[in-house]
N, C-alpha and C positions, 0 to 999 in steps of 0.2 A: 504494500500500500504506500503510495506516494504521500508523504506528509508535508512536502515543501510547497509553499505558495509564493507568488511573486510580490505580494503586498499584504498588509494587515486587512485591508478591505476585502481582498480576494479570500483570505483565510476565514474571514467572518461570515462570508456569504452563506445564506440558508440557515443560520443558527439563531439569530436574535428573535425574541418574541416578547410582547408586552407582559409586564409583571414578573419577569424572571429574576433570579438571584444570581449575582455575579461577584467574583472575587478579583481584586486587583492587588498584586504584590507591590512592594515598595514602602519606603518610609521617607517622607519629605521628598527630596529629589533623587534619593538613592534607590535604584532598581525599580522605577515605575514604568509600566508599559504604556508609554505615551502615544505610540502609534495606534494601538488598539483602543485607547481612550477616544482618539479622534474618529476612528472607524465606527465605534459603537455609537458615538454621538451622531454621526452622519447617517446612521441607519434609521434614525427617527424613532427608535424604540422608546417606550415610556413605562412609568410605574415600576422602576427598577428598585430592588433591594441590593445595596452595594456593601460588600464586606471588604473593608480596607482600613488599615491602621489609622490613617488621618486624611484620606481622600485627596492625596497630592497637595499641591500648593496653588496659590492664585494663578489662574490661567494656564496651568499645566497639569497633566494627568487627569484622573477621573473627575476632578473638580470642574472641568469644563462642562460636564453634564448637569452640575448644579446650576450653572448659569442658564441652561436651557430648560430647567425644571423637569428633567427626565428622571431624576432620582426621587423616589417616594420615601425611602427609609435607608438610614445608614447604620451599620453595625461596626463600631470603631472603638478605639481606646484613647484617641487623642484628637481634639478639635484643633489645637495648636494655633498657628497664626494664619489659618485659612479664613479670610474675612467672610467669604461667601458662605462657607459652612457655618460659621458662628452666627452670622446674621439670619440665615434661614432657620436655624435651630431656635435661637432666642425669639424669633418672630413667630414661632409656631407653624412654620411652613414645611418643616422637615421632621419626620419621625426619627428619633435617635435612640439606639440601644447601646448604652455605654458598657464596655467590658474592660476590666483591668488588663493591662497589656500581657501579663503572664497567662492569665485565663484566656485571653483572646488567642494567643499563640497555641496553647494546649487544646483549645476548642477546635481549631483548624487541624492540628495534628491528629486529634482523636477522630474527627470526621473523616479524614483521609485514610485512617487505619480501620474504619468500620466500627469504631467505638461510639455508641450512642450517647453516653454520658459518663461523667467522672465527678468525684468529690474533691473539693478544695476548701482550705480554710480562708482563702482570700475573699474578702467581702463580707464575712460573718459580722453581724452587728451593724451593718451599713445598709443604705438603700439598695445596694446591689443584691442583697439577700432577700429582699421583699418578694413574697410569692413563690420562693423556691423551697424545695424540700431540704430539711435539715436532718442531719444524722450524726450521732456521736460515735467516735472511734477512739478507744483507749482514753476516755475522759475528755476528748477534744471535740468541738462541734465543727462540722463541715457542711457545706451547701452543695447541692447537685447542680452541675452545669452541663449543658448539652453540647455534643459535637456539632461542628458547622460544616456544611457542604454547599455546593453551588451548582447551578446549571452550567455555567461557564467559568473557568479560571483563566485570568489573563496574567501572563508571566513575562518578566524581562530577565534575560540572561546575557552574559558577556559573549559566550561562545556556544554554538550548538552544531551538531552534525545532522545529516539528512535523516537519521533515524530518531532525532529528537533528544539525544544524549546531551546534557547541559552542564556548563561550568559557569558559576557566578563569580563576580570579582569583588572581593573585600566586602564593604558594608552592604552592597547590593544583594548579598546572600542573607537577606533578612526574612521576610515572610514568604518569599517566592518558593523555596523548596517544599514547605508544607502545603501551600495553596495548590501547587502542581499536582498533589495527590488527592485533593479534596473536590475537584471539579468533575462533573459528569463528562465534560469535554474540556480539555486543556489546550489553550492556544498560547504560543510562545513567540516573542520577538527577540532577536539577538543582534548584537553588534557585528559579530563575525559568524558566517555560515560556512562550514567546511564539509568536506567529503567524509562519509562514514569511514571510521578507522583512524582519522587524524587526531582524535581526542584520546589522550592517554586514559585507559580504563581506570587507573588508580586516581585520576583527577576528576572523574565524573561525580557531580553532586546530585543531579536528578537523572535517573535512567530513562531512556527513551520510551519504555513501556507506559509511562505516565503521560506522554505527550501525543496529542492527536494531530495538531497542525503547527507548522513553524514557518516563520518568514524572517528575512533580514530587514531591519528597520533603519531609519535615519533619526538621529537624536540631537537634541539641543543641549549643549553643555553649559547649563546655567549654574550659577552659584547662589545657594539659598540665602546665605548671609554674607555680605561682603563687608569685612572689617578692615579699616585702614588706620594706620598709626598717624596721629596728627604731627605736623611739623616734619 
């Protein structure tokens, strides 16, 4: 089966539908699938539930679909400095399910591993625990969290081969590996697309068995915070 597509738009063809749940890898500007963000926005799909740590940043990444009001709900751990995200949430325009970052990561890992739920102490005694099952283990109280899966997972990697074997670079290896396992269909954009066999097997972070479609993208090398010394 040929997994390679000429563009993110081509790779996305036939997959989007209204009301679907999607995952976007990345944190801030590190490892965000920006080409698929544009392709999904241009598809015109609406009513999306987006699982993303912080929905990218202003004008880049999945945040661009907030601007077009295509996102109905966010499952995230960090609003951060995304002004559109914060404004829509505080204005009651966007449903938001907050998840502590460790719980968020484990929920995705669990979903990808076929684990429907797990117990954690994180959030006990806070609003995070409201409405969730509580259980005691060895005298400590834990709450039940559920695994997360998605109809589509959008992944950014540094290098990939034609079979979808992936290597991430440094901080971009954040939520991408877990999300690649948790989507019914996993779509990947890479900086470098190489022939099968050119990636050292010992360096593969995500095996190609988890990848359905892959393309080579073009990327904007922006700096999230530019700090300059005075004088």
